[in-house]
Every structure is written in structure tokens, then in C-alpha cells.
N, C-alpha and C positions, 0 to 999 in steps of 0.2 A: 730873597732872589738868589738865583744860582750865579755865582761869579765866574764859573768855569765855561769858557767859550769853546774850548777845544781839548782833545785828548792830549796827555802829556808826551806821548810817543806814537809813532806810526802804528796803525791798527793792522793786526794780522788776523785773517779769517781762519778760524779753527777748521772749517770745512776744507779749506785749501791745504792745510797741514795734513789733515786726515787723508785726503786724496792723493797726496804726494808720496804715499806708501812709506812713511817713515818707519824705521825699526824701533826708534826710541822717541819719546816726546821731548820737546825743548824744555830746558830747566825752568822757564817761565811758568810752566804748568805743573811742576812737581811740588806737591804739598809737603809741609814739614811732617815728620814721622807721626806726630800725635794726631794729625788731621787726616791721615790716609785711611781709605776704607778698608775694612776687612772683607775681602772679596768673597769669602765663603758665604757671605749674605746673599749672594746671587742664587745660591742653591735653594730650590723649592722646598727641599726637605729640611732646611735649616729651621730650628725652633724660632728664629727671629724673623721669619717670613710669616706674616700674619694678615688677616683682613681686619682693618679698623671697622667700627660698626657700620653696617649697611642698613639704610633706613628707606622704607617705602613711603614717599611723601603722599602718594595717592590715598593712603589710609586716613589722612587728615581731612579729606574731602568726602568721607562716607557718612552715612546716617548713624553709624555705630559709635556712640559717645565713648564707650570703653576703649575701643580701638583708637579713637582720637587721642584720649588721655594718655594711653600706652605709648603712642608714637611721639607725642610732645615730651613725655618723660624720657624716652630713648634719646631724643635730640638734646635735651637738657643735660643728661648724663654724659653724652659724648662731648659737649661743649666744656663741661667742668673737668672731665677726667682726661680726655684725649686731646681736645682742641681741633680734632679732625674727625670727619665721618664721610661716608659715601651716600649719595642719594640715587634712588631709582624712581621711576614714575614721576619725574620731575617736570614734565610738561614740554620738553624739547624732543622733536622727532629724531629717531636714530638716523634717518636720511640726512637731516641737516648737520648732525654731529659729524657723520662720515664725510659729508661734502666739505665741511670746513677744514677737517684734517687733510683730505686729499688736495684741496686747494693750496694749503700752506706747504705741503710736501712738494707740490709742483713749483711753488715759489722758490724754495730752497735749492731745487735742482735747476733753476735758470742759470744761463751763463753769468759769471761773476761780474761782468762789467754792467749787466742790467740791474743786478741787485745793488751794486755799489752806487747806482744812481740815487738810491734811497739812503745812503750812509748817514748815520746819526752823529750828533755831537752831545757832549754832556750838558749843553745848555737846556734842552728839554727831553733828551733821550729818545725822541720820536724817530722812528725809522729803523734801519738795519744796523745792528750793533754787534760787538763782540767782546765788550767788557763792561763792568759795573764798577764805579769808583775811578778816581782820577789820580791815585797816588802813583808817582813815577816809580817804575821797577817793581810794582806789586806782583805777587804770584797771582796768576789768572786762572779762571775756570775754563773747562773744555767744553765750550758751548758758543753758539752764535744765537742771535735772537732778532725779533721784530717787535717794536713797541709802538702802540698808537693810542690816541684818545678817542673815546666814543661820546662821552658826555661829561660835563654840561656842554650845550651846543656852542658856547663861546670858545671852548678849547678844541672843538672838532674841526679838523682840517683835512679835507679829502686829498689835498696835494701831498700830504705826508703818508697817505695810505698807498700800498703798491697798486700799479695799474694793470700789472700782469700777475698771474694768468688771467685770461679773459673772464669776465663776470665775477672776478674775485671781490670787487667792491660790493656788489649786490649781495653775494653770499655772506660776506663779513657783516654787512648791515643787518641782515636777518638774524645772523647768529648773535650779534651783540644786543639786538633788541630783545631777544628771548632771554639773554643772560640778565638783563636789567630786571625783567619780570620776575625771574627766579630769585634774584637778590632781594627785590622788594618783599617777595613772599617770605624769604628766610628771615629778613629783618623783623617782620611782624611776629614770627614764631619766637625768635630770640628775645624780643621785648616781652611777650606774654610769659615766657618761661622765667623771667626775672621778676614777674609779679607786677609788671608795669603796663600802662596803656600800649596797645599794639603799635601805635605810631611814634612811641617815645625815642627809640633808637634812630629811626629815620629823621626825626626832628632834630636830634643831636647832631646828626651829619649835615644839618642845613636845609632839610626838606628834599623831597623827590627830585625837583627840577635842578637843584644845585649840587646834589651828590655827584661824585666823580665816578666814571666808569672807564677803565682802560684795559687794553688787551696786550699781553706779552706772549709771543709765540716762541717757545724754546726749541732750538735744534741742536741735538747732541750727536755730532758725527761719531763714527767708529773710532775707537782709541786703541792703539797697540799695547799701551801699559795702563789699563784701568785701575790697577792696584796702587798707582802713584798719584792719581789726580781725582778731581771731582767735577761733575757737570755744573753743579752750583754748590758753593760752600755753605756750611751750616749758617742758618739765619732764621729769624721769625719774620713774617710779612709785616712791613711798616704800616700797611693800610687797614681797612676795616674788615673786609671779608673777601676771601679768595675762592673762586670756583675753578677747579682744574679739569680740563678734558685730557685725561692721560693717554699715553701710548699703550694700547691693550696688548701689543705684540711682545713688548719687553718691559718688565717692571724696572723702575729706576729710582722712584721716590722713596726716601727713608725718613721715618719720623723718629725723634728721640723719645723713647719710652720712659715710664716713670722710674725704671731702674737704670736709666742713662744709656741703655743699649740701643743701637740703631735698628729700627724695624722696617723691613722692605714692605712696602704697600702693594698688595696684589689687586689690580683694578678689577672690579666686576664689570661684565659686559654692559656697554652703553650707560654707565653710571658716571656721575660727576663726583669729584672729590672736593669737599667743602672744607675750608679751614678758617679759623678765627684769626684775625690780624691784631696787631698791637693796639690799634685805636679802640677796638671793642674790648680788649682786655682792660684798657684804662677806664673806659666809660663804665664797664661793669665792676670796677674796683677789684679786678682779678678773680671775680666769680667764674668767668669764662677765661679759658687759657689760650694764649697765642703760643703755639709750641714750635720749637726749633725743628727744622727739617733740612735735608740736603738732597743731592741727586748724584747717583753713581752712574758711570758710563760702561759701555760694553765694547769688547774687541770685535763682536760678530755683527751687531746691529746698530744702525743709526736709530735715533729715537726723536719723536716730536710731540710736544704737548702744548695746549693752549691754556694759559692762565688769565682769567678775567678778574681784575681787581676792582672792588667796589669800595669807595673811599669817602671820607667826609669832604665837605667843601673846604678848600685850602685855608681860609682864614678864620674859621669858626673855632672858638676855644674848646679844647678837648680835655675833660677832667672827669673824675668819678661823678656819676649822676647823683644829685642831691638825695633823691628818694632812697638810694642804696646805702649811702653813708650814715652811720649811726655812731653813738658814743662807743659801742663795742666793736664797730667795724669803721674806723676812721679812714679818711681818704688816703690811699696808698700812693697816689701820684700827684705831682704838681701839674698845673695847667700848661698846655702847650697848644700849638696848632699843627695841622697835618703838613702844611707847607714847610714849617720850621723842622718838623720831625723828619720828614723824608730827605732833608738835605744831608742827613747823616749817612744813609746808605748810598746816596748819590755821590758823595765825596769819598767815603771810606770803603765803600763796597760792603758785601755781607760780612757781618761780625757777630755771629751767634746772637745772644740777646743782650749784649752789653748796653745798647742804647736805651731800651725801655728800663733796664735796671738803673741807669743814670737818673731817670726821672722820679724814682721813688722818693716820696716825701721823707725828710728826716723825722724819726720817731722819738 
């Protein structure tokens, strides 16, 4: 259970700071030197701006078996080497994707008093928020967000969803429903690629009905000193699978490459960015990688992205799957539950990959 009922200090909305035309950002947002972004990574001609693998999911549903096998192989390679890939022909209409983004843009431009009616607390994080972690005096990220539960139905609470703009709940409902379909499809693919029954990972999550689905909409206001701060600090996602609808107008997501350099992801048109979370890294005994990422901000553009998190049921034991563990590849992680695991990021905030590393079994 989360013991924190409230934030340790008054909440400041980053959007309000941005709109007050500050020349310099408050010290609360200035990162230590070692964590500051190298702002040349904004440059499209920079060698570290790259496209992570782009995979056409439609090719899995053709009669061409060679193409199917090639596509499965591309996904497998992306999960093992990158932990990230983009998907096109994923089944969601471009209209719904655009509608969802437009609706949330409208929400973040509502008057502050209307948004603050949905202010969140660290108890469940649901609602309108501006920080992750409850450490007093912590250095904060340059972003606001909205977080809500979609499934299981026992956690879904429409009163925690925004009521404005008009029709936003219906659009949200349609969007999240399609997200769950895509996640279920990807879970089958990831299972197959591990040489397992296609429902194996889904069952390890507690089954379809009990798996968790939640949405975090990130809003990154313009920042006068983007070289000093980050929209989200380096972290790997604590959950199972993340599907991101990025802002196509301005790239901001950076993934840590195998050489430790930060690589800016250029979003493909109407693609989703998929990444492996810590729970699937543990279940796959580190065959699939949950990779560290962060978000940079811009002096010229506000940015908005929708991250859908697909997670195990909170109290199901998560540990390397028995079918994968062998004498030569012993279990790398001790058993945990998702409820226990996510308390770390909810109290400490984003901290690179230090939490999953703490769970490594003594060898």
C-alpha cells in the first residue's frame, strides 16, 4: 500500500511557470551537470538522431509465411537489442490517434482552475499532476501530466477522468479500448518469439481480464533553458509494455544506446513507439531488454505525448518464467509483485535502472 497521502510541498504547475515568460528556470528544475542533456541532439543532422526499427505489423496477417517469419524476427531482434521499436499498420485509425492528441491538447489549454479540479495526490497518482516521487526538495522534471486507469474494471473510475473538453471521455474510451487490443496482440508475438505458447506472457500478467491498463498523458511546456533540465529524467518503465503516441511535430524522446549515447527518436507518421518494461525484462530473464530513456524539452515548442502502460495484475508474483530458466541460464531476478515494484518509482521518482538492478539474484 502507498503510505503517502499528499505531496511533501505545494505543487507548482510547470505550464504556469512557462507561461509567465521566465528568463531562467527555477533551481528546482536544474539538473546536476552529469544529467543535463547535450542540446546538440536536437539537431536533425546529428549522428545520434536515428530511427529505431520501424515494423509493419500488417505483414503478420498476410498469407506470405516468409514475410510473417521475417517480421517476427525483426520484432524479436528489436526487443533483444533495442528494447524499443515503432509499429505502423497497427490497427488504430489515424483519425482516432489525431483526435486523442487534439482532445488532450485542448485539456491542457483549459483554464488552470478547471484543470486543478482534477489535481492528483501520491495516493493513486490518478488525475492532473506535476511531479513523480515524494522526496521533499527533490529536483523536478519540466512537465505536467494526467494519469488515469482504464482496466481492470475494478480500478476504472470515470470521476477521475477529465469531464472537459466535451466528448473527451468517449474519445478516451475508444482510444484505450484499441490500445488494449494492440497490447494483447503484441503480448502474443512476444511470447511466440520466446518459443512459448502465445498466451504465456498474458497468463503471467494474471490473464486478460486482470491485466492493468493505464494512460499517462505528458505535457511538456516550452522551456527557456532546455539545456539545464529534462521533461522526464532517465528511467526504464516499471510496468510490462508501453505504447507511446508521440508528438510528431517535435522529437523529444531519447533512448540510451548500447554505447551509452542518448539517441533522439524521430517518430514515423502515425506510428506508435513500443517499449519493453521492467516486468517483461524480468519474466523473460533479461532476453528482452527494458531500456533507459528520457525526454528533452524545447524552447520553441510545447509537446504532448500519450503513454499507455500495460501491466501485470498487482499481486501476481513476477519472476523469470520457468520455461526459460535453465542450468546454463539461471534466474537473474528474485520474485516480486508489480504492486511492490512500482512503489519505488512512486516514492523515489525516476532513477535510471537502479530498481531492477536491486532485484538481481545473488550469483
